[in-house]
C-alpha positions in Angstrom: -12.0 22.7 32.4 -8.3 22.1 32.8 -5.9 22.3 29.9 -5.0 18.6 30.3 -8.7 17.6 29.9 -9.1 19.8 26.8 -6.0 18.3 25.2 -7.1 14.8 26.0 -10.5 15.3 24.5 -9.1 17.0 21.4 -6.6 14.1 20.9 -9.4 11.5 21.4 -11.5 13.3 18.7 -8.4 13.3 16.4 -7.9 9.6 17.0 -11.6 8.8 16.2 -11.5 11.1 13.1 -8.4 9.3 11.8 -10.1 6.0 12.1 -13.1 7.4 10.3 -10.8 8.8 7.6 -9.2 5.4 7.1 -12.6 3.9 6.6 -13.6 6.5 4.0 -10.4 5.9 2.1 -10.9 2.2 2.1 -14.4 2.7 0.8 -13.1 5.1 -1.9 -10.4 2.7 -3.0 -12.8 -0.2 -3.0 -15.2 1.7 -5.2 -18.0 2.1 -2.6 -17.5 5.9 -2.5 -17.1 8.0 -5.6 -15.3 11.0 -4.2 -12.0 11.0 -2.3 -12.5 12.4 1.3 -10.2 15.4 0.7 -12.1 17.8 3.0 -12.0 15.3 6.0 -8.3 14.8 5.3 -7.5 18.5 5.2 -9.5 19.2 8.3 -7.7 16.5 10.2 -4.3 17.7 9.0 -5.2 21.3 10.1 -6.1 20.0 13.6 -2.8 18.1 13.9 -0.9 21.2 12.8 -2.6 23.1 15.5 -0.9 20.9 18.1 2.4 20.9 16.2 3.1 24.5 17.3 1.7 24.0 20.8 3.9 23.1 23.7 2.3 20.0 25.4 3.8 19.7 28.9 2.4 16.3 29.8 4.6 13.6 28.4 1.8 11.1 27.9 -0.3 13.5 25.9 2.7 14.7 23.9 3.5 11.0 23.1 -0.1 10.4 22.1 0.0 13.5 19.8 3.3 12.4 18.2 1.9 8.8 17.7 -1.3 10.2 16.0 0.6 12.6 13.8 3.0 9.8 12.8 0.1 7.5 11.9 -1.6 10.2 9.9 1.5 11.0 7.9 2.1 7.3 7.3 -1.4 6.8 6.1 -1.2 9.9 4.0 1.8 8.6 2.2 0.1 5.3 1.6 -3.1 7.0 0.3 -1.0 9.2 -2.0 0.8 6.2 -3.4 -2.5 4.5 -4.2 -3.9 7.7 -5.7 -0.8 7.9 -7.9 -1.2 4.3 -9.0 -4.8 5.1 -9.9 -3.7 8.1 -11.9 -1.2 5.9 -13.8 -3.9 3.3 -14.4 -2.0 0.6 -12.4 -4.7 0.3 -9.7 -8.2 -0.8 -10.5 -10.9 0.3 -8.1 -13.6 -2.2 -7.2 -14.5 -5.3 -5.2 -11.0 -6.7 -5.3 -10.0 -4.7 -2.2 -7.0 -2.7 -1.3 -3.5 -3.8 -2.2 -1.6 -4.4 0.9 1.4 -2.4 1.8 4.5 -4.3 1.0 5.7 -6.2 4.0 9.2 -5.6 5.3 10.2 -9.0 3.9 9.0 -8.3 0.4 10.4 -4.7 0.6 13.9 -6.1 1.6 13.7 -8.8 -1.1 13.3 -6.0 -3.7 15.1 -3.2 -2.0 16.3 -0.5 -4.4 14.3 -1.9 -7.3 11.0 -0.1 -7.9 11.0 -1.9 -11.2 10.8 -5.2 -9.4 7.9 -3.9 -7.3 6.0 -2.9 -10.5 6.8 -6.3 -12.0 5.2 -8.1 -9.0 2.2 -5.8 -9.1 1.8 -6.5 -12.8 2.0 -10.3 -12.2 -0.5 -10.1 -9.4 -2.9 -8.3 -11.7 -2.3 -10.7 -14.6 -2.9 -13.7 -12.3 -6.1 -12.1 -11.1 -7.3 -11.5 -14.7 -6.3 -15.1 -15.7 -8.6 -16.3 -13.0 -6.0 -18.1 -10.9 -6.2 -19.0 -7.2 -5.2 -15.4 -6.7 -8.4 -13.4 -6.7 -7.5 -10.7 -4.2 -4.0 -9.7 -5.0 -3.5 -9.3 -1.3 -0.2 -9.0 0.5 0.2 -12.8 0.9 -0.2 -13.4 -2.9 2.3 -10.6 -3.5 4.8 -12.1 -1.1 4.4 -15.6 -2.6 5.2 -14.2 -6.0 8.2 -12.2 -4.7 9.5 -15.4 -2.9 8.9 -17.5 -6.1 10.8 -15.0 -8.2 13.7 -14.8 -5.7 13.8 -18.6 -5.5 14.1 -18.8 -9.3 16.8 -16.1 -9.7 19.7 -18.7 -9.7 18.1 -20.9 -12.4 17.1 -17.9 -14.4 20.7 -16.6 -14.3 22.0 -20.0 -15.4 19.6 -20.1 -18.3 19.8 -16.5 -19.5 23.1 -15.2 -18.1 23.3 -11.5 -17.6 20.5 -10.7 -20.1 17.4 -8.9 -18.8 14.4 -11.1 -18.3 10.7 -10.5 -18.0 8.0 -12.5 -16.3 4.5 -13.0 -17.8 1.5 -15.1 -16.9 0.3 -17.8 -19.4 -2.6 -20.2 -19.0 -1.7 -23.8 -19.6 -4.1 -26.6 -19.1 -6.6 -24.1 -17.6 -4.1 -23.0 -14.9 -2.3 -19.7 -14.9 1.5 -20.0 -14.6 4.3 -17.5 -14.4 6.8 -17.9 -17.2 10.1 -16.1 -17.8 11.7 -15.1 -21.1 14.6 -12.9 -22.2 13.7 -9.3 -23.0 13.9 -8.3 -26.6 15.8 -5.1 -27.2 
């Protein structure tokens, strides 16, 4: 068997294993699996490292390896972020599904402000608990909240000036609403 065919087959297996690992993590974050798929992740990382030190002469196969390695590292960063949120108690496993990665639009709207990201996550969770039309806390809901807050920034500044404000969810007339108030120091 030629070297090219061996590399193609190995990369194809890596691609399939990456898809399978994604599914296992989704199940784990959703609460369907009790244990994190650490062994699968480590095995896949080791196989990718094997190719990192190998000179792949065929451009298409080298590109495929680099794409797979990039996807794996991107997912690994995402999984680590969710695991960190779980450790901090800011992510609830269960049937609500995975929180979506922030879209470029919401990332730019809150660039440089991890605190604003946390605030939006908190509001999504509060709306979900209040039983609003926001059961999933998915990326669209997150973006709607981020757009709402950004649209209100001017009015908030008029009302509160340079004072720090905080957002909270209240239920009025059976409907959850986002309210703003000045922070108490």
